[in-house]
MARROKE-470713 format. One record per atom (N, C-alpha, C): atom name; x, y, z. Coordinates in nm, 2 decimals, m for minus. Last residue first. Layout:
{'CA',{X,Y,Z}};
...
This chain:
{'N',{9.58,8.01,12.99}};
{'CA',{9.60,7.90,13.09}};
{'C',{9.62,7.96,13.23}};
{'N',{9.60,8.26,12.87}};
{'CA',{9.46,8.20,12.89}};
{'C',{9.47,8.09,12.99}};
{'N',{9.87,8.29,12.86}};
{'CA',{9.79,8.39,12.93}};
{'C',{9.66,8.33,12.96}};
{'N',{9.94,8.07,12.69}};
{'CA',{9.99,8.08,12.83}};
{'C',{9.91,8.17,12.92}};
{'N',{9.82,8.15,12.45}};
{'CA',{9.77,8.03,12.52}};
{'C',{9.82,8.03,12.67}};
{'N',{9.97,8.38,12.40}};
{'CA',{9.83,8.39,12.42}};
{'C',{9.77,8.27,12.50}};
{'N',{10.22,8.27,12.35}};
{'CA',{10.20,8.36,12.46}};
{'C',{10.06,8.38,12.50}};
{'N',{10.17,8.11,12.13}};
{'CA',{10.21,8.05,12.25}};
{'C',{10.19,8.14,12.37}};
{'N',{10.11,8.31,11.94}};
{'CA',{10.00,8.22,11.98}};
{'C',{10.04,8.14,12.11}};
{'N',{10.36,8.44,11.93}};
{'CA',{10.24,8.51,11.98}};
{'C',{10.13,8.42,12.02}};
{'N',{10.52,8.24,11.82}};
{'CA',{10.56,8.30,11.95}};
{'C',{10.43,8.37,12.01}};
{'N',{10.40,8.20,11.57}};
{'CA',{10.40,8.09,11.67}};
{'C',{10.43,8.14,11.81}};
{'N',{10.43,8.46,11.46}};
{'CA',{10.30,8.40,11.48}};
{'C',{10.30,8.29,11.59}};
{'N',{10.71,8.47,11.44}};
{'CA',{10.64,8.57,11.52}};
{'C',{10.50,8.52,11.55}};
{'N',{10.76,8.27,11.26}};
{'CA',{10.81,8.26,11.39}};
{'C',{10.74,8.35,11.49}};
{'N',{10.63,8.38,11.03}};
{'CA',{10.59,8.25,11.09}};
{'C',{10.63,8.23,11.23}};
{'N',{10.79,8.61,10.99}};
{'CA',{10.65,8.62,11.03}};
{'C',{10.59,8.49,11.09}};
{'N',{11.03,8.48,10.93}};
{'CA',{11.03,8.58,11.04}};
{'C',{10.88,8.59,11.09}};
{'N',{10.97,8.35,10.69}};
{'CA',{11.00,8.27,10.81}};
{'C',{10.99,8.36,10.94}};
{'N',{10.94,8.57,10.52}};
{'CA',{10.83,8.49,10.55}};
{'C',{10.85,8.40,10.68}};
{'N',{11.21,8.67,10.53}};
{'CA',{11.10,8.75,10.58}};
{'C',{10.97,8.67,10.61}};
{'N',{11.35,8.45,10.42}};
{'CA',{11.37,8.49,10.56}};
{'C',{11.26,8.58,10.61}};
{'N',{11.24,8.44,10.15}};
{'CA',{11.23,8.32,10.24}};
{'C',{11.25,8.37,10.39}};
{'N',{11.31,8.69,10.05}};
{'CA',{11.17,8.65,10.05}};
{'C',{11.15,8.54,10.16}};
{'N',{11.59,8.68,10.06}};
{'CA',{11.51,8.78,10.13}};
{'C',{11.37,8.74,10.15}};
{'N',{11.64,8.46,9.89}};
{'CA',{11.67,8.45,10.04}};
{'C',{11.60,8.56,10.12}};
{'N',{11.56,8.57,9.64}};
{'CA',{11.50,8.45,9.70}};
{'C',{11.52,8.43,9.85}};
{'N',{11.72,8.80,9.62}};
{'CA',{11.58,8.81,9.62}};
{'C',{11.51,8.69,9.68}};
{'N',{11.98,8.95,9.73}};
{'CA',{11.94,8.81,9.71}};
{'C',{11.79,8.80,9.73}};
{'N',{12.12,9.19,9.77}};
{'CA',{12.02,9.18,9.66}};
{'C',{11.99,9.03,9.62}};
{'N',{12.25,9.23,10.00}};
{'CA',{12.32,9.14,9.90}};
{'C',{12.24,9.13,9.77}};
{'N',{12.05,9.36,10.13}};
{'CA',{12.17,9.44,10.09}};
{'C',{12.25,9.36,9.99}};
{'N',{11.88,9.14,10.18}};
{'CA',{11.83,9.25,10.10}};
{'C',{11.95,9.33,10.05}};
{'N',{12.04,8.98,10.35}};
{'CA',{12.00,8.93,10.23}};
{'C',{11.95,9.04,10.13}};
{'N',{12.08,9.16,10.57}};
{'CA',{12.20,9.11,10.49}};
{'C',{12.15,9.06,10.35}};
{'N',{11.82,9.19,10.66}};
{'CA',{11.89,9.30,10.60}};
{'C',{12.01,9.26,10.52}};
{'N',{11.77,8.93,10.75}};
{'CA',{11.69,8.98,10.64}};
{'C',{11.76,9.10,10.57}};
{'N',{11.95,8.92,10.96}};
{'CA',{11.96,8.83,10.85}};
{'C',{11.89,8.87,10.72}};
{'N',{11.84,9.11,11.13}};
{'CA',{11.97,9.13,11.07}};
{'C',{12.00,9.04,10.95}};
{'N',{11.59,9.00,11.20}};
{'CA',{11.60,9.12,11.12}};
{'C',{11.73,9.14,11.05}};
{'N',{11.68,8.78,11.35}};
{'CA',{11.61,8.76,11.22}};
{'C',{11.61,8.88,11.13}};
{'N',{11.79,8.92,11.56}};
{'CA',{11.88,8.84,11.48}};
{'C',{11.82,8.81,11.35}};
{'N',{11.56,9.04,11.66}};
{'CA',{11.67,9.13,11.61}};
{'C',{11.76,9.05,11.52}};
{'N',{11.42,8.81,11.74}};
{'CA',{11.37,8.90,11.64}};
{'C',{11.47,8.99,11.58}};
{'N',{11.59,8.72,11.95}};
{'CA',{11.57,8.64,11.83}};
{'C',{11.52,8.72,11.72}};
{'N',{11.55,8.93,12.13}};
{'CA',{11.69,8.89,12.09}};
{'C',{11.68,8.82,11.96}};
{'N',{11.28,8.92,12.18}};
{'CA',{11.33,9.03,12.12}};
{'C',{11.47,9.00,12.06}};
{'N',{11.24,8.67,12.31}};
{'CA',{11.19,8.69,12.17}};
{'C',{11.25,8.81,12.10}};
{'N',{11.34,8.65,12.57}};
{'CA',{11.42,8.59,12.46}};
{'C',{11.37,8.63,12.32}};
{'N',{11.02,8.65,12.71}};
{'CA',{11.16,8.64,12.74}};
{'C',{11.24,8.58,12.62}};
{'N',{10.78,8.85,12.55}};
{'CA',{10.82,8.71,12.59}};
{'C',{10.97,8.70,12.60}};
{'N',{10.73,9.09,12.45}};
{'CA',{10.76,9.09,12.59}};
{'C',{10.80,8.95,12.64}};
{'N',{10.65,9.06,12.19}};
{'CA',{10.79,9.10,12.21}};
{'C',{10.83,9.10,12.36}};
{'N',{10.38,8.98,12.24}};
{'CA',{10.47,8.89,12.17}};
{'C',{10.62,8.93,12.20}};
{'N',{10.25,9.19,12.38}};
{'CA',{10.25,9.05,12.43}};
{'C',{10.36,8.97,12.37}};
{'N',{10.29,9.39,12.19}};
{'CA',{10.35,9.41,12.32}};
{'C',{10.36,9.27,12.39}};
{'N',{10.13,9.30,11.98}};
{'CA',{10.27,9.32,11.96}};
{'C',{10.35,9.32,12.10}};
{'N',{9.86,9.30,11.99}};
{'CA',{9.93,9.19,12.05}};
{'C',{10.08,9.20,12.04}};
{'N',{9.77,9.51,11.85}};
{'CA',{9.74,9.52,11.99}};
{'C',{9.82,9.41,12.06}};
{'N',{9.80,9.44,11.58}};
{'CA',{9.91,9.52,11.65}};
{'C',{9.89,9.53,11.80}};
{'N',{9.63,9.31,11.42}};
{'CA',{9.68,9.23,11.53}};
{'C',{9.79,9.31,11.61}};
{'N',{9.55,9.51,11.24}};
{'CA',{9.45,9.42,11.30}};
{'C',{9.50,9.34,11.42}};
{'N',{9.79,9.62,11.14}};
{'CA',{9.71,9.69,11.24}};
{'C',{9.60,9.61,11.31}};
{'N',{9.86,9.43,10.94}};
{'CA',{9.94,9.44,11.06}};
{'C',{9.86,9.51,11.17}};
{'N',{9.67,9.49,10.74}};
{'CA',{9.67,9.36,10.81}};
{'C',{9.75,9.37,10.94}};
{'N',{9.76,9.75,10.67}};
{'CA',{9.62,9.73,10.72}};
{'C',{9.61,9.59,10.80}};
{'N',{10.01,9.70,10.58}};
{'CA',{9.99,9.79,10.70}};
{'C',{9.86,9.76,10.76}};
{'N',{9.96,9.54,10.36}};
{'CA',{10.03,9.48,10.47}};
{'C',{10.01,9.57,10.60}};
{'N',{9.82,9.73,10.19}};
{'CA',{9.76,9.60,10.23}};
{'C',{9.83,9.54,10.36}};
{'N',{10.01,9.94,10.15}};
{'CA',{9.88,9.96,10.21}};
{'C',{9.82,9.84,10.27}};
{'N',{10.22,9.80,10.02}};
{'CA',{10.24,9.86,10.15}};
{'C',{10.11,9.89,10.23}};
{'N',{10.10,9.73,9.78}};
{'CA',{10.14,9.63,9.87}};
{'C',{10.16,9.68,10.01}};
{'N',{10.07,9.99,9.68}};
{'CA',{9.95,9.91,9.71}};
{'C',{9.98,9.80,9.80}};
{'N',{10.33,10.07,9.63}};
{'CA',{10.25,10.14,9.73}};
{'C',{10.13,10.06,9.77}};
{'N',{10.62,9.95,9.60}};
{'CA',{10.49,9.90,9.56}};
{'C',{10.39,9.96,9.67}};
{'N',{10.89,9.97,9.66}};
{'CA',{10.84,10.06,9.56}};
{'C',{10.70,10.01,9.51}};
{'N',{11.03,9.85,9.86}};
{'CA',{10.97,9.76,9.76}};
{'C',{10.91,9.84,9.64}};
{'N',{11.10,10.04,10.04}};
{'CA',{11.20,10.00,9.94}};
{'C',{11.14,9.91,9.83}};
{'N',{10.87,10.05,10.19}};
{'CA',{10.90,10.17,10.11}};
{'C',{11.00,10.13,10.00}};
{'N',{10.89,9.81,10.32}};
{'CA',{10.77,9.83,10.23}};
{'C',{10.80,9.94,10.13}};
{'N',{11.12,9.85,10.47}};
{'CA',{11.12,9.75,10.36}};
{'C',{11.01,9.77,10.27}};
{'N',{11.03,10.05,10.64}};
{'CA',{11.14,10.08,10.55}};
{'C',{11.15,9.98,10.43}};
{'N',{10.84,9.92,10.78}};
{'CA',{10.79,10.03,10.69}};
{'C',{10.90,10.06,10.59}};
{'N',{11.00,9.75,10.94}};
{'CA',{10.91,9.69,10.83}};
{'C',{10.87,9.80,10.73}};
{'N',{11.12,9.95,11.10}};
{'CA',{11.20,9.85,11.02}};
{'C',{11.12,9.80,10.91}};
{'N',{10.90,10.06,11.23}};
{'CA',{10.98,10.14,11.14}};
{'C',{11.06,10.06,11.05}};
{'N',{10.82,9.85,11.39}};
{'CA',{10.73,9.90,11.29}};
{'C',{10.80,9.98,11.18}};
{'N',{11.04,9.86,11.56}};
{'CA',{11.01,9.74,11.48}};
{'C',{10.92,9.77,11.36}};
{'N',{11.00,10.10,11.68}};
{'CA',{11.12,10.09,11.59}};
{'C',{11.10,9.96,11.50}};
{'N',{10.77,10.04,11.83}};
{'CA',{10.77,10.16,11.73}};
{'C',{10.88,10.14,11.63}};
{'N',{10.86,9.84,11.99}};
{'CA',{10.75,9.81,11.90}};
{'C',{10.75,9.92,11.79}};
{'N',{11.06,9.98,12.14}};
{'CA',{11.09,9.86,12.06}};
{'C',{10.99,9.84,11.95}};
{'N',{10.90,10.16,12.28}};
{'CA',{10.99,10.21,12.18}};
{'C',{11.04,10.10,12.09}};
{'N',{10.77,9.97,12.44}};
{'CA',{10.69,10.06,12.35}};
{'C',{10.78,10.12,12.24}};
{'N',{10.98,9.87,12.60}};
{'CA',{10.91,9.78,12.50}};
{'C',{10.83,9.86,12.40}};
{'N',{11.30,9.99,12.65}};
{'CA',{11.16,10.02,12.66}};
{'C',{11.08,9.95,12.56}};
{'N',{11.55,9.92,12.57}};
{'CA',{11.49,9.84,12.67}};
{'C',{11.34,9.87,12.69}};
{'N',{11.78,9.91,12.29}};
{'CA',{11.66,9.97,12.36}};
{'C',{11.60,9.87,12.46}};
{'N',{11.98,9.83,12.13}};
{'CA',{12.02,9.89,12.25}};
{'C',{11.90,9.95,12.33}};
{'N',{11.84,9.72,11.90}};
{'CA',{11.94,9.63,11.98}};
{'C',{11.97,9.69,12.12}};
{'N',{11.71,9.94,11.79}};
{'CA',{11.63,9.83,11.86}};
{'C',{11.72,9.75,11.95}};
{'N',{11.93,10.07,11.68}};
{'CA',{11.85,10.14,11.78}};
{'C',{11.77,10.03,11.86}};
{'N',{12.02,9.89,11.49}};
{'CA',{12.11,9.93,11.60}};
{'C',{12.03,9.99,11.72}};
{'N',{11.80,9.89,11.32}};
{'CA',{11.83,9.76,11.40}};
{'C',{11.93,9.80,11.51}};
{'N',{11.81,10.15,11.22}};
{'CA',{11.70,10.11,11.30}};
{'C',{11.73,9.98,11.38}};
{'N',{12.05,10.14,11.07}};
{'CA',{12.04,10.23,11.19}};
{'C',{11.93,10.18,11.28}};
{'N',{11.98,9.95,10.87}};
{'CA',{12.09,9.92,10.97}};
{'C',{12.08,10.01,11.09}};
{'N',{11.80,10.10,10.73}};
{'CA',{11.76,9.97,10.79}};
{'C',{11.86,9.94,10.90}};
{'N',{11.95,10.32,10.64}};
{'CA',{11.84,10.34,10.73}};
{'C',{11.80,10.21,10.80}};
{'N',{12.12,10.19,10.46}};
{'CA',{12.18,10.25,10.58}};
{'C',{12.07,10.28,10.69}};
{'N',{11.94,10.12,10.26}};
{'CA',{12.01,10.02,10.33}};
{'C',{12.07,10.07,10.47}};
{'N',{11.87,10.38,10.18}};
{'CA',{11.77,10.30,10.25}};
{'C',{11.83,10.18,10.32}};
{'N',{12.10,10.45,10.05}};
{'CA',{12.05,10.53,10.16}};
{'C',{11.95,10.45,10.25}};
{'N',{12.10,10.27,9.83}};
{'CA',{12.21,10.26,9.93}};
{'C',{12.17,10.34,10.06}};
{'N',{11.77,10.14,9.77}};
{'CA',{11.88,10.23,9.75}};
{'C',{11.98,10.21,9.86}};
{'N',{11.60,9.85,9.64}};
{'CA',{11.64,9.93,9.75}};
{'C',{11.76,10.02,9.71}};
{'N',{11.51,9.66,9.45}};
{'CA',{11.49,9.80,9.43}};
{'C',{11.54,9.90,9.54}};
{'N',{11.55,9.39,9.52}};
{'CA',{11.57,9.44,9.38}};
{'C',{11.58,9.59,9.37}};
{'N',{11.48,9.38,9.78}};
{'CA',{11.62,9.34,9.74}};
{'C',{11.65,9.38,9.60}};
{'N',{11.22,9.46,9.77}};
{'CA',{11.31,9.55,9.82}};
{'C',{11.46,9.51,9.78}};
{'N',{11.11,9.22,9.67}};
{'CA',{11.10,9.34,9.58}};
{'C',{11.21,9.45,9.63}};
{'N',{11.15,9.06,9.89}};
{'CA',{11.20,9.03,9.76}};
{'C',{11.21,9.14,9.67}};
{'N',{11.00,9.20,10.08}};
{'CA',{11.14,9.18,10.10}};
{'C',{11.21,9.15,9.97}};
{'N',{10.74,9.16,9.97}};
{'CA',{10.79,9.30,10.00}};
{'C',{10.95,9.29,10.01}};
{'N',{10.71,8.88,9.98}};
{'CA',{10.71,8.95,9.85}};
{'C',{10.77,9.09,9.87}};
{'N',{10.72,8.84,10.26}};
{'CA',{10.82,8.78,10.17}};
{'C',{10.83,8.85,10.04}};
{'N',{10.49,8.98,10.33}};
{'CA',{10.61,9.03,10.38}};
{'C',{10.73,8.97,10.30}};
{'N',{10.30,8.81,10.20}};
{'CA',{10.32,8.95,10.15}};
{'C',{10.45,9.01,10.20}};
{'N',{10.31,8.57,10.35}};
{'CA',{10.34,8.57,10.20}};
{'C',{10.37,8.71,10.15}};
{'N',{10.25,8.67,10.60}};
{'CA',{10.38,8.60,10.58}};
{'C',{10.41,8.60,10.43}};
{'N',{9.99,8.77,10.58}};
{'CA',{10.10,8.86,10.60}};
{'C',{10.24,8.80,10.57}};
{'N',{9.84,8.53,10.56}};
{'CA',{9.85,8.62,10.45}};
{'C',{9.97,8.71,10.46}};
{'N',{9.90,8.42,10.81}};
{'CA',{9.91,8.34,10.69}};
{'C',{9.93,8.43,10.57}};
{'N',{9.83,8.63,10.99}};
{'CA',{9.97,8.59,10.97}};
{'C',{9.99,8.51,10.85}};
{'N',{9.55,8.62,10.96}};
{'CA',{9.63,8.74,10.93}};
{'C',{9.77,8.71,10.90}};
{'N',{9.49,8.36,11.06}};
{'CA',{9.46,8.40,10.92}};
{'C',{9.54,8.52,10.87}};
{'N',{9.58,8.38,11.32}};
{'CA',{9.64,8.28,11.23}};
{'C',{9.62,8.32,11.08}};
{'N',{9.40,8.57,11.42}};
{'CA',{9.54,8.59,11.42}};
{'C',{9.62,8.50,11.32}};
{'N',{9.16,8.43,11.39}};
{'CA',{9.18,8.56,11.32}};
{'C',{9.33,8.59,11.31}};
{'N',{9.20,8.22,11.56}};
{'CA',{9.18,8.19,11.42}};
{'C',{9.21,8.32,11.34}};
{'N',{9.20,8.35,11.80}};
{'CA',{9.32,8.28,11.76}};
{'C',{9.32,8.25,11.61}};
{'N',{9.01,8.66,11.76}};
{'CA',{9.03,8.52,11.80}};
{'C',{9.16,8.47,11.75}};
{'N',{8.95,8.97,11.89}};
{'CA',{9.03,8.90,11.79}};
{'C',{9.06,8.76,11.84}};
{'N',{8.68,9.20,11.93}};
{'CA',{8.77,9.10,11.98}};
{'C',{8.85,9.03,11.86}};
{'N',{8.64,9.55,11.91}};
{'CA',{8.63,9.42,11.85}};
{'C',{8.73,9.32,11.91}};
{'N',{8.47,9.75,12.13}};
{'CA',{8.60,9.72,12.08}};
{'C',{8.60,9.57,12.03}};
{'N',{8.14,9.86,12.03}};
{'CA',{8.23,9.78,12.12}};
{'C',{8.36,9.76,12.05}};
{'N',{7.86,10.07,12.01}};
{'CA',{7.99,10.03,11.96}};
{'C',{8.07,9.96,12.07}};
{'N',{7.51,9.96,12.06}};
{'CA',{7.62,10.05,12.05}};
{'C',{7.75,10.00,11.99}};
{'N',{7.26,9.84,12.08}};
{'CA',{7.34,9.84,12.19}};
{'C',{7.46,9.94,12.18}};
{'N',{7.11,9.83,11.84}};
{'CA',{7.04,9.87,11.96}};
{'C',{7.13,9.87,12.09}};
{'N',{7.36,9.62,11.70}};
{'CA',{7.23,9.68,11.69}};
{'C',{7.16,9.71,11.82}};
{'N',{7.69,9.69,11.75}};
{'CA',{7.59,9.59,11.78}};
{'C',{7.45,9.66,11.78}};
{'N',{7.98,9.73,11.56}};
{'CA',{7.85,9.79,11.60}};
{'C',{7.75,9.69,11.63}};
{'N',{8.32,9.70,11.65}};
{'CA',{8.20,9.64,11.60}};
{'C',{8.08,9.71,11.65}};
{'N',{8.65,9.81,11.57}};
{'CA',{8.52,9.83,11.64}};
{'C',{8.41,9.75,11.57}};
{'N',{8.85,9.76,11.40}};
{'CA',{8.88,9.77,11.54}};
{'C',{8.76,9.78,11.63}};
{'N',{8.80,9.75,11.13}};
{'CA',{8.80,9.63,11.20}};
{'C',{8.83,9.64,11.35}};
{'N',{8.78,9.98,10.98}};
{'CA',{8.92,9.92,10.98}};
{'C',{8.92,9.79,11.07}};
{'N',{8.52,10.05,11.02}};
{'CA',{8.56,10.02,10.88}};
{'C',{8.70,9.95,10.88}};
{'N',{8.54,10.12,11.29}};
{'CA',{8.46,10.01,11.25}};
{'C',{8.50,9.96,11.11}};
{'N',{8.69,10.35,11.28}};
{'CA',{8.75,10.23,11.35}};
{'C',{8.67,10.11,11.31}};
{'N',{8.50,10.52,11.16}};
{'CA',{8.63,10.48,11.08}};
{'C',{8.69,10.36,11.14}};
{'N',{8.32,10.54,11.36}};
{'CA',{8.28,10.48,11.23}};
{'C',{8.40,10.44,11.15}};
{'N',{8.48,10.66,11.56}};
{'CA',{8.43,10.52,11.58}};
{'C',{8.38,10.46,11.45}};
{'N',{8.52,10.91,11.44}};
{'CA',{8.63,10.82,11.47}};
{'C',{8.59,10.68,11.49}};
{'N',{8.26,11.02,11.45}};
{'CA',{8.33,11.00,11.32}};
{'C',{8.44,10.90,11.33}};
{'N',{8.23,11.03,11.73}};
{'CA',{8.14,10.95,11.65}};
{'C',{8.20,10.92,11.51}};
{'N',{8.43,11.21,11.79}};
{'CA',{8.43,11.08,11.85}};
{'C',{8.35,10.99,11.77}};
{'N',{8.35,11.45,11.66}};
{'CA',{8.47,11.38,11.61}};
{'C',{8.48,11.24,11.67}};
{'N',{8.09,11.48,11.82}};
{'CA',{8.10,11.46,11.68}};
{'C',{8.22,11.40,11.63}};
{'N',{8.12,11.54,12.09}};
{'CA',{8.09,11.40,12.05}};
{'C',{8.11,11.37,11.90}};
{'N',{8.42,11.74,12.15}};
{'CA',{8.28,11.72,12.14}};
{'C',{8.25,11.57,12.09}};
{'N',{8.69,11.68,12.39}};
{'CA',{8.64,11.72,12.26}};
{'C',{8.49,11.70,12.26}};
{'N',{8.85,11.57,12.59}};
{'CA',{8.82,11.71,12.59}};
{'C',{8.77,11.77,12.46}};
{'N',{8.88,11.30,12.63}};
{'CA',{8.97,11.37,12.53}};
{'C',{8.95,11.52,12.52}};
{'N',{8.69,11.25,12.82}};
{'CA',{8.83,11.21,12.85}};
{'C',{8.93,11.28,12.76}};
{'N',{8.46,11.33,12.68}};
{'CA',{8.50,11.40,12.81}};
{'C',{8.65,11.37,12.84}};
{'N',{8.45,11.15,12.48}};
{'CA',{8.46,11.29,12.45}};
{'C',{8.51,11.37,12.57}};
{'N',{8.40,10.91,12.62}};
{'CA',{8.53,10.93,12.55}};
{'C',{8.55,11.07,12.51}};
{'N',{8.15,10.97,12.73}};
{'CA',{8.26,10.94,12.82}};
{'C',{8.39,10.97,12.75}};
{'N',{7.99,10.99,12.49}};
{'CA',{8.00,11.10,12.59}};
{'C',{8.12,11.09,12.68}};
{'N',{8.03,10.74,12.37}};
{'CA',{8.07,10.86,12.30}};
{'C',{8.09,10.98,12.40}};
{'N',{8.15,10.45,12.48}};
{'CA',{8.05,10.55,12.51}};
{'C',{8.10,10.68,12.46}};
{'N',{8.21,10.14,12.38}};
{'CA',{8.26,10.27,12.36}};
{'C',{8.15,10.38,12.37}};
{'N',{8.26,9.85,12.58}};
{'CA',{8.16,9.94,12.51}};
{'C',{8.22,10.08,12.50}};
{'N',{8.49,9.59,12.53}};
{'CA',{8.45,9.71,12.60}};
{'C',{8.36,9.80,12.52}};
{'N',{8.58,9.39,12.37}};
{'CA',{8.45,9.37,12.43}};
{'C',{8.40,9.49,12.51}};
{'N',{8.92,9.45,12.43}};
{'CA',{8.82,9.38,12.35}};
{'C',{8.69,9.35,12.43}};
{'N',{8.98,9.77,12.60}};
{'CA',{8.99,9.63,12.58}};
{'C',{8.89,9.56,12.50}};
{'N',{9.19,10.03,12.59}};
{'CA',{9.05,10.00,12.56}};
{'C',{9.04,9.85,12.52}};
{'N',{9.45,9.97,12.63}};
{'CA',{9.38,10.05,12.73}};
{'C',{9.23,10.05,12.71}};
{'N',{9.59,9.82,12.44}};
{'CA',{9.51,9.75,12.54}};
{'C',{9.44,9.83,12.64}};
{'N',{9.71,9.94,12.23}};
{'CA',{9.79,9.92,12.35}};
{'C',{9.71,9.85,12.47}};
{'N',{9.50,9.95,12.05}};
{'CA',{9.62,9.87,12.02}};
{'C',{9.70,9.84,12.14}};
{'N',{9.33,10.12,12.17}};
{'CA',{9.29,9.99,12.15}};
{'C',{9.41,9.90,12.13}};
{'N',{9.48,10.36,12.18}};
{'CA',{9.43,10.30,12.30}};
{'C',{9.38,10.16,12.29}};
{'N',{9.51,10.40,11.90}};
{'CA',{9.63,10.37,11.99}};
{'C',{9.59,10.30,12.12}};
{'N',{9.25,10.46,11.84}};
{'CA',{9.31,10.34,11.78}};
{'C',{9.43,10.30,11.86}};
{'N',{9.21,10.70,11.98}};
{'CA',{9.13,10.58,12.01}};
{'C',{9.20,10.45,11.96}};
{'N',{9.40,10.86,11.85}};
{'CA',{9.41,10.84,11.99}};
{'C',{9.33,10.72,12.03}};
{'N',{9.32,10.86,11.58}};
{'CA',{9.45,10.80,11.62}};
{'C',{9.46,10.77,11.76}};
{'N',{9.06,10.99,11.61}};
{'CA',{9.07,10.85,11.56}};
{'C',{9.21,10.79,11.60}};
{'N',{9.15,11.24,11.70}};
{'CA',{9.06,11.16,11.79}};
{'C',{9.07,11.01,11.74}};
{'N',{9.29,11.33,11.48}};
{'CA',{9.36,11.31,11.61}};
{'C',{9.28,11.22,11.70}};
{'N',{9.09,11.34,11.29}};
{'CA',{9.20,11.24,11.27}};
{'C',{9.27,11.22,11.40}};
{'N',{8.92,11.53,11.39}};
{'CA',{8.87,11.40,11.38}};
{'C',{8.98,11.30,11.36}};
{'N',{9.09,11.76,11.37}};
{'CA',{9.05,11.71,11.50}};
{'C',{9.00,11.56,11.49}};
{'N',{9.36,11.75,11.13}};
{'CA',{9.22,11.77,11.16}};
{'C',{9.18,11.70,11.30}};
{'N',{9.69,11.85,11.24}};
{'CA',{9.60,11.76,11.19}};
{'C',{9.46,11.79,11.22}};
{'N',{9.85,12.03,11.38}};
{'CA',{9.81,12.07,11.24}};
{'C',{9.71,11.97,11.18}};
{'N',{9.76,12.10,11.72}};
{'CA',{9.82,12.01,11.62}};
{'C',{9.77,12.05,11.48}};
{'N',{9.65,12.24,11.92}};
{'CA',{9.74,12.31,11.84}};
{'C',{9.81,12.23,11.73}};
{'N',{9.49,12.08,12.08}};
{'CA',{9.42,12.15,11.96}};
{'C',{9.52,12.23,11.88}};
{'N',{9.54,11.77,12.20}};
{'CA',{9.60,11.91,12.19}};
{'C',{9.56,11.97,12.06}};
{'N',{9.31,11.59,12.39}};
{'CA',{9.36,11.62,12.26}};
{'C',{9.42,11.76,12.26}};
{'N',{9.38,11.42,12.69}};
{'CA',{9.32,11.53,12.62}};
{'C',{9.39,11.56,12.49}};
{'N',{9.42,11.06,12.67}};
{'CA',{9.47,11.19,12.72}};
{'C',{9.40,11.30,12.64}};
{'N',{9.30,10.75,12.79}};
{'CA',{9.31,10.85,12.69}};
{'C',{9.36,10.98,12.75}};
{'N',{9.38,10.59,13.01}};
{'CA',{9.32,10.53,12.89}};
{'C',{9.34,10.62,12.77}};
{'N',{9.69,10.64,13.18}};
{'CA',{9.55,10.68,13.15}};
{'C',{9.51,10.62,13.02}};
{'N',{9.89,10.40,13.34}};
{'CA',{9.88,10.48,13.22}};
{'C',{9.73,10.52,13.20}};
{'N',{9.96,10.42,13.69}};
{'CA',{9.89,10.36,13.58}};
{'C',{9.87,10.45,13.46}};
{'N',{10.29,10.44,13.82}};
{'CA',{10.16,10.51,13.80}};
{'C',{10.09,10.45,13.67}};
């Protein structure tokens, strides 16, 4: 059965309605249910989610600020496209910052956080559902950011990651990539747990470079 683009918002959630609408639209863009270049019609989106136009309008403005949506004068809002150059630029910066985060984590991580990292890798290793894998992979990186004890660094990397997160499914779905990614994660964990700052930095940066190359190859194959 085909996955619906959007699902009705559950009003019993503790979050503000505008935040739930924003998260729903962002997830739809990330997962490719709302595609690059697609026009975002407030009335249609509001009907699909069972809400008024006001929270949809607010969510679209926030999505524009985060780079997920572009506003075209006299035409409206559209899902932003991402070029190969955009992807390369994001990975270039993220590679350096991921290395910095891993290096800081090697200095500052707690024993409990080490255990959390190892648990996540075990969960990824035995998982077959690709959406769950992506979620757990995000959790792995989030744990490293938290262990770095640098909140500003975490904010910057998370924002960069979200700009290309719609391609994560494409990247991890490539045959053999998940196995390699898990191996790279394990080596990063070993270096962090050994408190080897230089090696942690090096391995985390290389992991991002490998992920970039894998993703660009997958995109070129799709285009071909």
